[in-house]
N, C-alpha and C positions, 0 to 999 in steps of 0.2 A: 915551268908554268904551273904544276901543281900545289909548289907551296901558295902562291898565290891565289887559286881558285881554292882548295880547299879551304879558305876561312875567308870569302865569301860567299854566301848563302844562296844568290840568285845568279852566280856566277856555277858555284859546282852547281846546282837544280840543270842548268841550262845543260851542258856539258854532260852528265851521267845521261839527261833526256837525247843528245844525240850519242852517245856510248852505247844506245839502247841496243842497236840494228849493230855498230861495232865494236864489244867487252872488247876484243886482244888491244885495242887505243888504249884504256882503261885501265886490263887491269895484266895483260903478256908482255905488255912497251917500255912500262916504266922498271927504275931499279929501284923505284925507294914503294915496295908494296902499299905501306901502312901508310903515308899518301889518299894512292887509290881507292883504300876501304875510308878514308874520313871526308874525303871527297862524299861519298856515298851517302854516310852519315849525315852531313851536310843536308843534301839534298832534301830523302828523306825524314830528316826528324819533322814528327809528329805535332810539333807546336809551331808548328812551318808550311805545312803541303795538308792537303787536301785526301781524302782515303783513298780516291780517284785517282791522285797523282802520285802518290807512292804506288799504288798497282803497278800504272804501268812503267814507272821507273824500276823496278825493285824486279819483274817479273821475267825481264827478257834475260837481265842479270843474272840471277836466278838458275834458270834454264840454262844456260852457258855454263854454269860451275856442273849442275847438273849430269848435264856433256861430255863432262870430264877435259872439256875442253882449257882447263888452267889448273888445278892440283900444281905441282912442278914440276908440270912439262912442255916446253914451248916457251916459259918465261924466262927474262931476258935475267930475272936471281930468283933461288924458290923466296916463293912468299909460305914463309911455313906459322904466317899465322893467321890463314886463309878458314878457317873453319869455324876456330871463333869470330873470325869476318861474320861469318855467316849468321849467326845464332845475335850478335849483335843489329845489322841491319835490319831482322825480322822478330827478333821481342818485341816490338809497341805491334803488331800486322799477327800476331798469331789469329787472331780472331777467325780474321781475314780466308786463312785457309783451315776453315773449320768447313767440316760435309756441306750442313746446312746452308752457310755462307755465300751470297753471291754478289760479294757487294763489287769484288773483282771481276764478276763473270769468265771467271771459272770452269771449267770440266772438273765432274768429281773425278774422270783420270786426271788430269793437270794436280789438283788441288792434292792427292796423296800421291803424284810422284814427287812436291815441291818437298810437302810430310818428308816423302822416304828420305832426303836428300837428308834435311833436321833430326834423323836419327843416324846418319851411312857413320857417322864419322864422334867417339865420344864425348870428343875435348866438343864438340856443336852443345850434341845433347846434357852433358856440363855445364858449358855456357852461358846456356838457355836455364837451365834451373836456379843457377844463381842467379841471375836477368831475373824473377822469378816481379817483384815489384815492378817492371820495366810493362813485361804483361800484365801484371794485375791490372793496370793501367787503360793501356790500348782495351782489354775487355770492361774495365768500367763507361771507357770514353765512346766506344763503339757498340756496346750492345742495347742492345734498347727496341722498343716495336712492340705491338704482338703476341710474336714467333718468339721472341728473344729466348725465356725459356727453353722451350726445345732447339733451338740453334744452340744455346750451348750447353744441356743435355748431351746434343752430339759431339759437340766442340769438347767437355770435359771424357767426354768415354773415346775420343779417339786420342786425345792426350798421353791418356791414363792407358792406355792400349801402349802407344809408344814409350811411355820413360819405363813406365813399371816392366817389359819384359825385356827392356836392351837393360837395369842397374841391381837386378835381383840378389848379381852374384859379388858380389861389392858388399857390404850393409853402412860404409860407407853414401858410398854414391844414392846409395839407395835409399837411405834416411833423408838426405838431402829433397832429393825426388818424391819422399813421402808429405815429408814437408810443403814443401812446391802444391803437388795437388791439391793435400788437407785444403790450402790456405785456397788458394782457386772453389774449391768445391763448395766452403763455405757464404763463397759469394754469390752462391742464385737466387738464395732469397733475395735479391733486392729486384727478380728481373719478374717474376708475378709479377699480371696484370694488378696497375695503382704502386708498386713496387716501394721500398723502403729508403728512406734517406741513407748513401751511400755508409755514414757514419755507425749506424743501427743495421743496419747489413754487417759490417765486423767486426760488430757484438755478434751477434748471432751466431757467424761466425768460430769465432771465439768459444765462445762458449759452447761450441758442439765439438769444436778444440781438444779440449779442457776435459770433457767424460771420456776418453780415447784413454784406457790404463795400458801404460807402460809396455807391457802383452802383445799389445795389438800392433805399434810396432815393430817389436821384433817378426811377431809371427808374418811381416806386410814384407818385411828382405827376405825370405825365405818363401813367401809365400802368392806367385801373386794374384793368384783369383780372391782369397784373400783382403788383401793394402784394392785391387779393383771394387771388389764387397765394398768396403773398409771407405773409400772414397764415394763410392756413392750411395751410401747410405749418412754422411756429412752434405751430400747435396739433401738430400731427401727431406734433412729435420734441415736443415736449415731451411729449404722451404716453407716446412709446415710451422714453424716457428716464428717465421715470417709474416705467416700466416694469419696464427695469434696474433703476434701485433697488430695487426693490421686489422683484426677486427677489435682490439682491446682500446685503442685509435680511435675506432669511425665507433662506438658503443653496442658494435655488435653484443659484443659479449662482457660479460660484467668485468670491473678491475681485476679483483682478481682470482679470476679463473682462472683455473692449474692447465701451465705451459705445453706442449708435447711433448714428447717422450728422447732425448736427448739416442746414441749408441753406446749401448751396455757396454762400459768399460770390460776387457781379457774375452771378451766369448768365443768364438772360434767361427758364430756363422753371426756376423752385425748385424746382413740385411735381411738375415728371419726374424732375428727377435726384432727388432726396432719394429718392422712390418706388424709383429702377432703386439706389440703395445702399442706402436699407431691406435691399432683399428680396437682399441680398451679407451683410448684418451679420443675420439670420434663417435663411440659411443654414447660417448659424456656432454657429444657437444647438443646441443635442443636442437632435436628434430630428433635424432640418434644415430643411431651411423645407416644404416638408407634418407637418413633427407637431404634438404640440397645442406647444408653447409659442408656436411662429412664426405658430400660428394663432388665441394670443390675440392677441399683440399685433397681429395684421392685424386681430382683430375687433373691437379697440379704435380704430384708425387710421378705417377703415372708417365703425365708427359715428360718427364723430367729425366725416368728411368726408361723408358723404352727406343725417347731419342739414345742416351749413351749406349744403347746394346747395338740401337744400330753406327753410331760416331767407331763403336774397338769395331765391328766388323768390315768398315769402311779402311784401318789401319793395318791388317790383318795381314 
């Protein structure tokens, strides 16, 4: 029966909905775990289900794995791919696990438990890092509204705490995690009020990323605090760059007005250096450093950074 359900979206959705109260019928009783995985992925494909439906389907199954009811114990055959499956299932929906997100009506403790599940196995985290495009698409699809920047800050702080703390002992894996975080950080500019089009946001992120010196990447592999600081600095620089582009587009600044700073290559404390450079740039805005335009940028950057600190604390 599973092969037929796996290729029928409606049947998969119905079966997974029923299996939510009895996950063992989906995972532990099958001799082909990969088919069970495929059924869940078909049922929760973001192209075909709403955010709320995905939550109703996925959360009970994730809780079952979290409780230790699966792994390779009590199943008909060993499910050697369960850790990869978890990452594949959650990758489009990581935004819903952010500390300030309420799409799935999860309590903070419940969100922390599900995030801890993803960080429990190296294979799960590796796969999630490899799924950067899917993670990014989910973020861009669901991050919206007046609180999106603050929500993103908490999300990024949580994610970097999980990824950086788990990956710094292995240079290759650390570099992959670093690339994922920087790639996501560059999207922050699209979440400011009246934010830029996605194409412009990606351009801003690439520009900020390009300013980081290779030495910075080496430091990130061996110094968790540097990696976190550099990631948040990239996000803050993306926000400032997006505001600048927004003001150029609406005529609040003349077309030739210099852009804000980007993270300085190779410095040991990119956040502190960026803050100094940003203050210098703010002082040249109309109204000076105490004017309304400077205050707007400062509030956007502070909103992001403060939320990121809170998100990291949640993930510890």
